[in-house]
SERO-4910 file (N, C-alpha, C, O; in steps of 0.05 Angstrom, whole numbers):
BEGIN
 pado doro    nc1    nc2    nc3   cac1   cac2   cac3    cc1    cc2    cc3    oc1    oc2    oc3
  Met    A   -361  -1211    277   -333  -1230    268   -340  -1258    276   -348  -1261    299
  Ser    A   -338  -1283    259   -336  -1306    272   -309  -1316    281   -289  -1311    268
  Ser    A   -310  -1335    309   -289  -1343    315   -277  -1362    291   -291  -1373    273
  Arg    A   -255  -1363    294   -231  -1388    271   -245  -1405    281   -253  -1401    305
  Gln    A   -255  -1431    267   -259  -1464    283   -236  -1473    277   -222  -1464    260
  Pro    A   -230  -1495    295   -206  -1504    293   -193  -1526    276   -210  -1543    270
  Ser    A   -172  -1530    267   -173  -1542    248   -183  -1574    253   -189  -1583    275
  Lys    A   -184  -1592    226   -194  -1612    232   -175  -1633    225   -167  -1629    202
  Ile    A   -166  -1651    234   -140  -1669    230   -149  -1688    202   -161  -1709    207
  Pro    A   -144  -1683    179   -149  -1704    160   -157  -1730    170   -149  -1740    190
  Thr    A   -172  -1740    156   -173  -1778    164   -161  -1797    139   -174  -1797    118
  Thr    A   -150  -1803    140   -146  -1822    108   -147  -1858    117   -137  -1869    136
  Pro    A   -160  -1865    101   -161  -1896    101   -136  -1905    111   -115  -1894    104
  Pro    A   -138  -1927    129   -113  -1936    134    -90  -1945    112    -95  -1957     91
  Asp    A    -70  -1939    119    -45  -1956    101    -35  -1976    105    -26  -1978    128
  Pro    A    -34  -1991     93    -24  -2024     94      8  -2018     94     22  -2037     96
  Ser    A     20  -1990     92     43  -1996     92     47  -1995    130     66  -2007    140
  Phe    A     29  -1981    146     34  -1982    160     36  -2010    192     38  -2011    217
  Ser    A     35  -2027    170     32  -2051    189     62  -2060    195     61  -2076    214
  His    A     88  -2055    186    109  -2057    193    123  -2047    211    144  -2055    220
  Leu    A    109  -2022    218    114  -2004    241    107  -2013    272     84  -2020    277
  Thr    A    128  -2012    295    127  -2024    307    105  -2011    337     93  -1991    332
  Arg    A    102  -2020    359     86  -1998    369    107  -1974    383     99  -1953    392
  Thr    A    121  -1980    383    135  -1950    396    130  -1931    372    121  -1908    374
  Asp    A    137  -1943    348    137  -1924    333    104  -1908    327    102  -1886    315
  Leu    A     85  -1921    335     61  -1912    328     53  -1895    353     39  -1876    348
  Glu    A     58  -1899    374     61  -1880    400     76  -1855    391     64  -1833    390
  Ala    A    104  -1857    385    109  -1832    379     98  -1809    357     98  -1785    358
  Arg    A     89  -1830    335     74  -1807    318     45  -1796    336     38  -1773    337
  Ile    A     33  -1815    348      6  -1812    365     14  -1779    379      2  -1758    374
  Thr    A     33  -1783    393     44  -1767    419     51  -1734    392     42  -1712    397
  Ala    A     66  -1737    370     72  -1719    353     42  -1700    351     36  -1678    359
  Leu    A     28  -1723    336     -7  -1711    330    -20  -1696    353    -33  -1675    352
  Glu    A    -16  -1712    375    -26  -1691    401    -13  -1664    411    -23  -1644    421
  Thr    A     13  -1668    404     23  -1638    405     16  -1616    391     16  -1593    399
  Ala    A     10  -1628    361     11  -1612    343    -18  -1602    346    -24  -1582    332
  Leu    A    -40  -1615    364    -69  -1611    362    -68  -1589    384    -83  -1569    383
  Thr    A    -49  -1596    404    -49  -1573    432    -43  -1547    428    -51  -1529    443
  Ser    A    -28  -1544    409    -14  -1520    397    -31  -1499    375    -31  -1474    372
  Glu    A    -48  -1524    363    -70  -1501    343    -89  -1503    365   -105  -1485    362
  Ser    A    -94  -1516    383   -127  -1514    402   -116  -1477    418   -132  -1459    419
  Val    A    -86  -1473    430    -71  -1457    436    -79  -1427    418    -90  -1407    425
  Thr    A    -71  -1433    401    -75  -1408    374   -100  -1401    368   -107  -1379    360
  Asn    A   -118  -1426    373   -151  -1416    365   -159  -1397    391   -172  -1376    388
  Ser    A   -151  -1407    414   -160  -1398    439   -146  -1364    439   -162  -1346    442
  Gly    A   -125  -1359    436   -115  -1330    423   -129  -1310    410   -134  -1287    415
  Leu    A   -136  -1335    379   -151  -1317    364   -179  -1312    376   -186  -1289    372
  Arg    A   -196  -1326    390   -217  -1323    400   -213  -1288    426   -226  -1268    429
  Val    A   -194  -1297    437   -190  -1270    451   -192  -1245    433   -205  -1226    440
  Leu    A   -182  -1246    416   -171  -1220    396   -193  -1213    385   -200  -1190    382
  Asn    A   -213  -1245    373   -241  -1235    366   -261  -1217    387   -277  -1201    379
  Asp    A   -256  -1222    417   -278  -1213    431   -266  -1190    439   -277  -1178    457
  Gln    A   -242  -1180    428   -233  -1154    430   -240  -1136    407   -241  -1111    407
  Ala    A   -243  -1150    389   -248  -1133    369   -277  -1128    373   -282  -1104    374
  Asn    A   -300  -1146    375   -328  -1145    377   -333  -1122    396   -347  -1102    392
  Thr    A   -314  -1128    421   -314  -1097    449   -309  -1076    438   -325  -1059    445
  Lys    A   -289  -1066    421   -282  -1045    409   -309  -1045    389   -326  -1034    403
  Leu    A   -320  -1052    367   -334  -1044    352   -365  -1037    359   -382  -1024    346
  Ala    A   -367  -1050    384   -391  -1041    399   -382  -1012    410   -392   -991    401
  Thr    A   -366  -1013    424   -356   -980    433   -359   -956    411   -368   -933    416
  Gln    A   -349   -965    388   -345   -949    372   -373   -940    354   -375   -917    347
  Thr    A   -392   -958    349   -419   -956    347   -431   -950    371   -455   -952    366
  Ser    A   -429   -945    390   -448   -926    414   -435   -907    409   -450   -888    410
  Leu    A   -410   -900    403   -398   -874    401   -420   -862    379   -439   -848    382
  Leu    A   -408   -874    354   -426   -865    325   -453   -856    335   -459   -833    331
  Ala    A   -469   -872    349   -495   -860    356   -490   -840    372   -505   -822    367
  Thr    A   -476   -836    389   -476   -808    410   -470   -786    389   -485   -766    389
  Gln    A   -448   -789    371   -439   -769    354   -466   -760    330   -469   -739    318
  Asp    A   -479   -780    330   -504   -778    309   -516   -754    315   -518   -733    302
  Ala    A   -531   -766    353   -553   -749    362   -537   -723    362   -552   -705    356
  Lys    A   -514   -715    368   -503   -690    378   -510   -674    348   -522   -652    348
  Leu    A   -503   -687    323   -505   -679    300   -540   -666    297   -548   -643    292
  Ala    A   -550   -684    301   -578   -687    302   -587   -662    314   -602   -648    301
  Asp    A   -576   -652    343   -582   -632    363   -573   -605    343   -588   -587    337
  Leu    A   -543   -606    336   -533   -580    320   -534   -568    303   -525   -547    295
  Ser    A   -554   -591    292   -569   -586    260   -600   -566    268   -609   -548    254
  His    A   -610   -576    291   -639   -561    303   -627   -538    313   -640   -517    307
  Asn    A   -607   -534    325   -600   -513    328   -591   -483    316   -591   -459    323
  Leu    A   -581   -503    291   -567   -482    275   -589   -473    256   -585   -451    246
  Arg    A   -614   -488    249   -631   -485    234   -650   -460    252   -659   -439    242
  Leu    A   -652   -467    277   -658   -447    299   -643   -423    289   -654   -413    269
  Lys    A   -623   -413    296   -613   -389    287   -614   -380    261   -612   -356    257
  Asn    A   -616   -395    241   -619   -377    213   -643   -366    215   -649   -345    204
  Ala    A   -661   -382    232   -690   -365    230   -694   -349    239   -711   -334    229
  Met    A   -676   -342    269   -665   -319    284   -659   -290    267   -670   -268    268
  Phe    A   -633   -303    248   -623   -289    235   -633   -279    209   -623   -258    203
  His    A   -647   -287    195   -663   -275    178   -687   -257    190   -697   -237    179
  Met    A   -694   -271    216   -718   -241    230   -703   -211    230   -713   -190    222
  Gln    A   -675   -215    241   -658   -199    246   -657   -181    227   -663   -157    230
  Lys    A   -648   -193    204   -640   -184    180   -663   -166    172   -658   -144    165
  Thr    A   -690   -176    174   -706   -170    168   -714   -142    183   -723   -121    172
  Ala    A   -710   -144    206   -717   -111    219   -691    -88    223   -692    -64    230
  Val    A   -667   -104    216   -650    -82    207   -656    -66    178   -651    -42    174
  His    A   -669    -83    158   -674    -71    131   -697    -48    135   -700    -27    122
  Lys    A   -712    -60    160   -740    -46    163   -725    -14    172   -732      6    160
  Leu    A   -712    -15    187   -693     11    207   -679     22    180   -678     46    174
  Arg    A   -671      8    169   -653     27    147   -669     43    131   -662     67    129
  Asp    A   -699     31    114   -712     45    104   -721     70    126   -726     93    118
  Arg    A   -721     63    155   -733     85    166   -723    109    166   -732    131    164
  Val    A   -691     98    171   -671    126    168   -670    134    148   -668    159    148
  Ala    A   -671    120    120   -666    136     96   -696    156     90   -697    173     72
  Thr    A   -713    153    103   -735    166    103   -731    191    127   -737    213    118
  Leu    A   -724    192    147   -725    209    164   -703    232    150   -706    256    147
  Glu    A   -680    216    144   -657    228    134   -663    242    105   -647    259     97
  Ala    A   -681    237     92   -692    249     60   -711    274     77   -704    297     71
  Ala    A   -734    271     99   -744    291    109   -728    311    121   -737    333    127
  Gln    A   -703    303    124   -689    330    143   -670    339    123   -668    363    119
  Ala    A   -656    320    109   -634    333     86   -637    362     81   -618    378     83
  Glu    A   -656    366     74   -659    401     64   -650    418     93   -626    424     92
  Asp    A   -659    423    110   -661    425    134   -625    425    151   -613    445    158
  Asp    A   -617    398    151   -587    401    157   -572    420    132   -563    442    140
  Tyr    A   -570    414    110   -552    426     87   -558    456     88   -543    472     77
  Ile    A   -577    464     98   -586    493    108   -560    498    129   -539    510    126
  Ala    A   -572    485    149   -554    494    179   -522    489    172   -505    503    183
  Leu    A   -515    471    157   -491    470    157   -475    497    138   -454    508    143
  Gln    A   -496    500    113   -490    524     98   -484    552    116   -466    568    112
  Gln    A   -502    556    136   -500    577    157   -473    565    167   -453    573    156
  Gln    A   -471    548    186   -442    541    198   -419    545    183   -399    549    197
  Phe    A   -414    547    159   -399    548    142   -396    577    138   -374    588    141
  Ser    A   -417    590    132   -410    613    122   -401    644    151   -389    666    147
  Ala    A   -413    633    177   -396    640    203   -375    637    203   -361    656    211
  Tyr    A   -361    607    191   -333    599    200   -327    620    178   -320    640    190
  Ile    A   -326    623    159   -312    641    134   -311    678    152   -292    693    157
  Met    A   -339    682    156   -339    707    171   -318    716    188   -306    738    189
  Arg    A   -315    696    201   -299    697    228   -265    689    221   -246    698    235
  Ala    A   -260    671    197   -234    675    186   -221    696    178   -197    700    182
  Val    A   -245    719    160   -242    737    146   -234    753    172   -211    762    170
  Thr    A   -248    760    198   -243    778    223   -224    770    223   -210    779    205
  Arg    A   -213    754    237   -186    747    244   -163    748    228   -141    750    239
  Arg    A   -168    746    198   -140    754    184   -143    782    183   -121    792    188
  Gly    A   -159    799    180   -160    827    187   -146    837    206   -128    853    203
  Glu    A   -158    822    236   -140    835    257   -114    831    260    -97    845    271
  Lys    A   -111    807    248    -79    797    248    -62    821    224    -39    828    228
  Asp    A    -76    828    203    -60    844    190    -66    880    188    -62    897    171
  Asp    A    -80    879    215    -78    905    225    -54    904    237    -34    917    230
  Arg    A    -55    884    262    -33    878    282     -3    880    260     14    897    266
  Ile    A     -1    867    243     28    868    226     30    896    221     47    910    233
  Glu    A     14    908    202     20    940    197     31    961    225     50    977    228
  Glu    A      6    950    247     18    965    268     43    961    287     54    975    304
  Leu    A     48    936    277     82    927    291     95    936    274    116    944    284
  Glu    A     95    939    249    112    944    219    111    979    225    133    986    233
  Lys    A     96    997    224     95   1022    240    119   1027    268    138   1043    268
  Gln    A    111   1009    290    124   1008    308    160   1008    308    179   1018    320
  Leu    A    157    990    285    192    986    282    201   1007    266    225   1013    268
  Glu    A    185   1021    246    199   1031    222    205   1070    245    225   1085    243
  Asp    A    186   1073    259    182   1091    289    216   1089    302    231   1108    306
  Lys    A    220   1063    306    241   1055    328    265   1053    309    287   1054    318
  Glu    A    260   1052    286    292   1053    268    294   1080    266    315   1088    257
  Val    A    276   1098    272    284   1133    265    296   1139    288    314   1157    290
  Val    A    289   1126    303    298   1141    336    324   1126    338    344   1139    347
  Ile    A    326   1099    330    359   1091    325    369   1111    303    393   1111    302
  Glu    A    358   1126    288    388   1139    268    392   1168    278    411   1183    272
  Asp    A    372   1172    292    377   1202    313    397   1193    335    409   1212    344
  Tyr    A    402   1176    345    418   1159    362    437   1163    354    452   1178    368
  Met    A    449   1152    327    471   1141    315    478   1160    306    502   1159    299
  Leu    A    460   1193    301    482   1214    284    484   1226    305    504   1241    303
  Leu    A    471   1229    333    484   1239    364    510   1226    369    530   1238    378
  Val    A    509   1207    364    534   1185    374    560   1192    355    582   1194    365
  Ala    A    557   1195    327    580   1206    310    587   1234    316    609   1243    315
  Leu    A    561   1249    323    575   1285    325    580   1280    346    592   1301    352
  Leu    A    580   1261    376    594   1263    399    625   1256    394    644   1271    401
  Gln    A    629   1232    381    656   1229    373    669   1245    358    692   1252    363
  Arg    A    656   1253    338    676   1280    327    690   1309    343    710   1323    339
  Lys    A    668   1310    364    666   1329    386    696   1325    403    712   1341    411
  Ile    A    692   1289    402    717   1279    427    744   1285    411    761   1300    420
  Glu    A    746   1274    391    764   1269    379    775   1307    373    800   1310    376
  Arg    A    760   1332    366    773   1356    372    787   1361    391    811   1369    391
  Leu    A    767   1355    414    774   1364    442    799   1342    448    812   1350    467
  Glu    A    808   1319    438    837   1306    448    851   1317    420    865   1299    413
  Gly    A    854   1339    402    869   1356    396    874   1340    369    893   1348    355
  Arg    A    856   1316    357    858   1311    327    857   1327    316    849   1348    327
  Glu    A    864   1327    290    851   1348    262    830   1338    250    834   1321    233
  Val    A    802   1345    255    780   1338    249    768   1367    238    762   1384    255
  Pro    A    766   1371    210    751   1384    203    723   1390    212    708   1370    208
  Pro    A    709   1417    227    695   1426    239    668   1423    216    670   1432    193
  Ala    A    651   1415    225    624   1406    205    596   1387    223    599   1367    237
  Thr    A    571   1400    215    560   1388    225    541   1366    208    547   1366    185
  Tyr    A    520   1349    215    511   1332    195    482   1326    200    467   1329    219
  Arg    A    479   1315    175    442   1315    173    441   1292    158    461   1285    145
  Lys    A    418   1276    156    408   1252    143    410   1265    111    406   1287    101
  Val    A    419   1243    101    417   1240     58    388   1225     66    381   1209     83
  Leu    A    374   1238     41    350   1217     37    354   1209     15    369   1220     -1
  Pro    A    340   1185     11    345   1166    -11    354   1180    -43    373   1173    -57
  His    A    334   1200    -48    337   1208    -76    365   1224    -71    385   1223    -86
  Glu    A    363   1234    -56    393   1252    -50    420   1236    -52    440   1245    -63
  Met    A    418   1207    -38    433   1195    -41    447   1177    -74    468   1171    -85
  Ala    A    418   1176    -79    424   1165   -113    434   1188   -127    453   1182   -142
  Glu    A    427   1214   -128    440   1234   -143    471   1240   -131    491   1243   -145
  Arg    A    471   1240   -109    502   1242    -98    522   1221   -111    542   1227   -124
  Glu    A    512   1192   -105    529   1177   -115    530   1179   -150    553   1179   -158
  Gly    A    508   1182   -170    519   1189   -190    533   1216   -189    555   1216   -200
  Arg    A    528   1229   -183    553   1254   -185    579   1246   -180    595   1252   -197
  Glu    A    587   1229   -156    612   1216   -153    621   1203   -173    641   1210   -185
  Ala    A    605   1179   -179    614   1162   -200    623   1183   -220    647   1188   -219
  Ala    A    606   1198   -241    621   1207   -257    644   1232   -251    653   1245   -270
  Gln    A    653   1237   -221    678   1252   -220    704   1229   -208    723   1235   -193
  Gly    A    697   1204   -217    720   1182   -218    711   1173   -186    729   1159   -177
  Gly    A    696   1176   -172    694   1161   -147    695   1185   -123    685   1182   -101
  Ala    A    707   1208   -130    712   1225   -103    693   1240    -92    680   1256   -105
  Glu    A    691   1236    -70    659   1247    -53    664   1270    -58    685   1280    -67
  Glu    A    639   1284    -52    639   1314    -56    636   1325    -32    635   1350    -35
  Glu    A    636   1320    -10    635   1324      6    645   1306     34    646   1282     34
  Pro    A    651   1319     54    654   1293     83    630   1285     82    611   1294     69
  Thr    A    631   1267     96    610   1244     97    617   1218    114    638   1205    109
  Leu    A    600   1212    133    605   1200    150    576   1172    145    552   1176    140
  Val    A    590   1149    148    575   1125    134    574   1106    163    592   1095    175
  Met    A    537   1106    172    537   1095    190    512   1070    187    494   1075    171
  Arg    A    510   1048    199    503   1025    191    473   1020    213    477   1022    237
  Leu    A    453   1016    207    430   1011    223    422    979    217    410    975    196
  Glu    A    428    954    235    425    938    230    399    920    233    391    914    255
  Thr    A    387    914    214    353    905    217    345    882    215    322    874    211
  Thr    A    377    862    221    363    836    218    343    822    244    344    830    267
  Arg    A    331    809    238    316    802    263    326    800    290    351    798    289
  Gly    A    318    799    311    338    787    336    356    816    339    354    831    359
  Glu    A    367    818    324    392    842    330    386    866    312    376    868    290
  Arg    A    401    889    337    399    917    327    422    926    337    428    918    360
  Ser    A    444    947    318    456    957    324    472    966    306    474    958    283
  Ala    A    491    993    322    498   1010    304    525   1016    307    533   1013    330
  Gly    A    540   1023    292    567   1030    294    583   1035    261    568   1027    243
  Val    A    598   1041    254    616   1056    232    616   1031    213    628   1010    218
  Glu    A    599   1036    189    612   1015    164    635   1007    157    654   1022    151
  Gln    A    635    975    159    663    963    162    662    933    140    675    912    139
  Gly    A    638    943    123    643    920     99    606    914     93    589    919    111
  Pro    A    601    905     70    577    892     64    562    876     91    575    859    103
  Arg    A    541    882     98    529    862    113    494    862    109    484    880     95
  Asp    A    483    848    118    450    855    116    445    872    132    456    873    154
  Gly    A    426    893    123    412    912    138    411    938    115    412    940     90
  Arg    A    408    958    137    399    979    113    422   1005    124    420   1012    147
  Thr    A    443   1018    108    455   1035    108    447   1070    111    438   1081     91
  Val    A    450   1083    130    442   1095    133    465   1124    133    477   1124    155
  Arg    A    474   1149    115    495   1165    108    482   1192    118    459   1200    120
  Phe    A    509   1203    126    500   1231    142    516   1246    132    539   1238    132
  Ala    A    509   1270    119    527   1285     95    536   1315    118    520   1324    136
  Ala    A    557   1325    113    559   1347    125    545   1375    115    538   1380     91
  Leu    A    542   1391    136    523   1413    127    562   1434    130    583   1424    137
  Glu    A    556   1455    123    572   1478    119    579   1496    150    601   1508    154
  Gly    A    563   1495    165    572   1507    184    579   1489    218    561   1474    225
  Pro    A    596   1491    233    611   1473    246    578   1474    266    562   1493    265
  Trp    A    574   1444    285    550   1442    294    561   1448    327    545   1460    341
  Met    A    588   1440    339    599   1451    361    626   1461    360    635   1472    380
***
C-alpha cells in the first residue's frame, strides 16, 4: 500500500485585488496557511504510521499463510500414505475372508454332524430326565394315597372312640360299628335316599379328609369345603 501524498497548496496567479491588503492582513493569511499545512502534515504522518502497521500485518499474515500451506502439503502427503496403507490392509482382509470361507466350507459337513450329535444327546438327556421326574411324581402320588388311607383309618378309629366315650358318659348313643363306604356304594345309597325323600337308610357318620396342599386335618363334616369326604356306614353288630 502506497503512502498518501501530502496535498499541495494550489497556486494561482496574483490577484490584483490583493493590492489593497495591508501587510498585516497578508501576514495573517500566511499564518493561517502555515497552520493548515502543519495540520495536513500531522495527518499525513498518522496515515503513514497506519500504512506501515497494515504492511506489517500483511507480511505476518502472508508468512502464516505460507506456513499453513506447508502444513497442508504435509497433511496431504500423509493422507496419501494412509490411503495406500488402508488399501493394502483391505486387500489383506479380503484374502483372509476368502481363506476363512474356504476352511468353513471344508468343515461345514463335519460341524453339522457334530452339532446334530450334540442335539440328539441333549434330547436323550431331556427325555431321560422327564421320565425320571414322571416316575418320581407317580411315586409321590402313590405315597400320598397310602398316607390318605392311613389317615382315613385313624379317622374311623377316632370316630369309634368318640362313640364309646359318649356311651361311657351316659349319652344315649345307639351301639354300632362302622366301616368305610366305597364310592359306588355311596352313589347307590344317595340314590336310594333321594328316592325316599332324603331319609338316611342307616346311621352314618360323615368325616372329612382335607387334601389341600400344605394342610391335612380330620374332623366332623361341618359344611362344603375343598377336599374329599369319607363316609362311614354303621354295621349291624356293636363294635364295643
